[in-house]
N, C-alpha and C positions, 0 to 999 in steps of 0.2 A: 504494500500500500504506500503510495508516494506521500511525502509530507506536503502539507498545504501551507501557503504563506498567509501572513496576516493581511486582511483587506484594508487598504488605506486609499486615500484619494490619489488621482493621477496627477502628473506634473508636466510641465512644458518640456519639449524635446530639445536636446542639445543639437546644435548644427555642426559641431566639430567631428564629423564622421566622413569617411571616404567611400565613394561609390566603387573604388577600384577592386575591392575584395568581394563585391556582390557577384555570385555566380550567374551565368546566363544559360538559357535554354538553346537548343539547336537553331531556333528561329531568330535568335539574337536578342530576344526580350529577357529581362531579368527573370530568373527562375525562383519562384516563391515556394517551391516544394519543400516540405519539411514539417516537423512538429514544433509548434510555437507556444510560448506562454505570453498571454496578454498582460498589459499593465506593468511591465517590468523593464528595467534598463540594465540589469545585471547579467553578464555573460556566464557561460558554463552550463554544466548539465543540471538536471532538476535539483539534485541534492545540494550541489554547490551553490546554486542561486537562491535556495530556500533554506539555508542553514541557520537562520536566526532563531531567536527565542520567542518569537511571536506565536500567535495561534496557529497550530499545525506545523510550526517549524521544527527542524531536527534538533536545534540547540547545539549543533556542532561548531557553529561559528557565530557567537553572540553579536559580533560587530557587523555581520553581513546585512546589507540593505534588505528591507522587506519588499515583496512584489507589490506592484501598484495596480489598483483596480478602481473602476468607477462604480462598482456594485452598490456600495452604501453611501455614495456621495449625497449629502443633503442639498438637493438642487437649489432650494430657495436661498441658500447662502453662497451660491457660486454664480449668481447672475443669470440663471436660466430665464429666457425671455418669455415667460408665461403671461397670458392675458390675466387681468385682475381676478376674474372669477376662477380661472384655472389655477392660479397661484394659491388661492385659498384651499382648493381641493388637494393640491400637492402638500400643503402645510398640514392638512388634516391627517393624511397618511403618515407624515413625518412625526406628528405628535402621538400617533398610535403606534409608533415604533415599527411601522411597516408590517403590521400583522395582516394586512390585506395584500401582501406581496403575491403576485400571481405564481411565482415559482414555488411558494409554499403549497400550492395545489398541484405541484409537479407539472406545471405548464412550461413550455419553452421560454427561454430568457429573451428571445427576440434580438433585434439589432438596434444599436450597437452593443448592448449589454453583454451578449455572448462573446463578442470579440475582446472587450476590455476586461472581462472577468479573469483575474489571475489565478483563481483557485484550481482551475482545470486546464489541461492542454487542449490545443486545437491543431488539426493537421490539414495542410494544403497539398493537393495533388494537381499539378499543372500539366496540361497538354497544349498543343498549338490551337486547339479548338475551344477549350474551356478550362476553367479551374474549379475544382471541387473542394469545398471547405467542410471539414468534419469537426464537430464539437463534442467533446466527451460529456460536457454538462448537458444533461437532458437527452443525450444521444440524438441530436438533430444535425442537419446538414444543409448545405446550399450547393446547387449546381449552377455555375455562372458561365454561360456561353459568351464567347467574344463576338463582336461585330454583329449583334442582333438587336431587334427591337422588342419591347414588351408586347405581348399579345393583347388583343382587345377584350377578351373574355376572361379576365382575371377573377379568381375567387379569392377573397381576402384570406390571408394566412398569417401565421406567427412570424415566419422568417421572410415573408414578402417574395416578390418576383424580381430577380436580379439580372441585369445585363452588363457585361464587362467590355471595356475597351482599353487600349494603351494610349497614354498621353506621354510620349517620350519613354522614360524609364519608370513611369508610375502607372500602376493598375488602377483604373477608375471603375468603380462599381456603382451603378445607378439602380436603386431599388424602389419599387412602389408595390401596391397591392397588399398592404398590411391590414390585419384586423386591428381592433383597439384593445387587445387583451394583454399587452406587455408593457413593461416600464422601459424607459430609454436608457437612463444613465444614473440611477440612484433611487432612493426611496420616494415613491409616489409620483415619479416622473411619467405620467400617463400621456397618451396621445390619441388621436382619432384615426379613422381609416383614410384620412387625407394625407397621412404621413408620406413624405418623399425624402429618401436618404441618399446622399452621395458620399461614398467612401473613397479614400485615396491611400493605396498601399505602395510605399516606396522602399525597396530593399536597399539600404544604404551601406551595408557591409555583409559579410558572411553571417554574422550573428544577429543582425537587427533589421526590422522593418519599421519604418516610421508610419504611423497611422493617423489619418485626419478624417473626421466625419462631420458632415453638415446635415442637420435635420431641419426640415421645413414642414410646417403644419399650420396652415392659415386658420384652422378652426380653434386652436388652443395657444399658439405662439404668436408673438407680435412681430417677430423677425426670425431669420434663420439662426439656428443654434449650432455653433461649431465647437468641437472638442478635439484635442490632440492627445495621443498616447503612443505606445510603442509595443512591439512584439519581439521577444527574444527567442532565438533558436535553442531548442532543448534536444540535442542529439542523444540518442539512446533511450528516449522516452517513447512509450507506446500508449495509445489511447486504450482505456479500460472500459468495461461495461458499466453503465450507470443506470441503475433502476431506482428511480425516485420514489415510486409508489409503494415499494416494499417497506414495511415498518415505518411509514411516514406518519408521525404523530401530530404534525402541525395543524392539519385542518380541524380536527376535533378540539384542539386546545384554543385555536383562534376563534372558532365559532362560539365557544363558551365565553371567551373574553368579550366578544362583541355582544352576545346575548345579555351578559351581566352588566353591560354598560360601563366597563372599566375604562377610565380615561388615563392616558399617559401624557406626560409633558417632558420636554427635554430642555 
């Protein structure tokens, strides 16, 4: 069982990295194939990068940085551009300590939450025609074809419909067709089915992908919301089976808290 890093907020990316070490595929584009950990800037294998004393850490290296993730970011404190009515709804979830978190019901984390969550690895498999992204968390995936358009008959889904293209050495993923059942980047950060996400993956070295995501939702946001993070290569790591529903005690506990009218404040 791999050790899990402490969840903390994401940080801005360093620009002092070189593209020279980034491997390339046979077609000349950067090759993003590999197993990655989101929300981290620490190189090395999984144990080396997560050797701190935080939650789930191995404790082997107390001075090691913790992995970064946006999973528990209190969006209201980080300038998320929610409309006034929507900001109140986000704050309500935050004050309830996220007991209405969709993932507590074993639902998929959605995008970009699944990408930036550092607790579990994700694997990219790239071909000239498409890139497949596999997420250990909730056992979900995305198949992203290159040079294609979104179909007209989309059925709203948790991970959306994605179309990829290359902008120089950056993979740009345009996604629409989401349902409204996920959180974006922290406690209570809900969205509507009008969500439009643009992601930019830039492999700046052998070990690192810079990640930028822009979220647009005119029904709940006042303007586009942009976040930056990074993914680090975790050689030797394999995705494991993740069965959330088995022995999941959260739904019954949360339903009782809501029924009893327990109020939380932070």
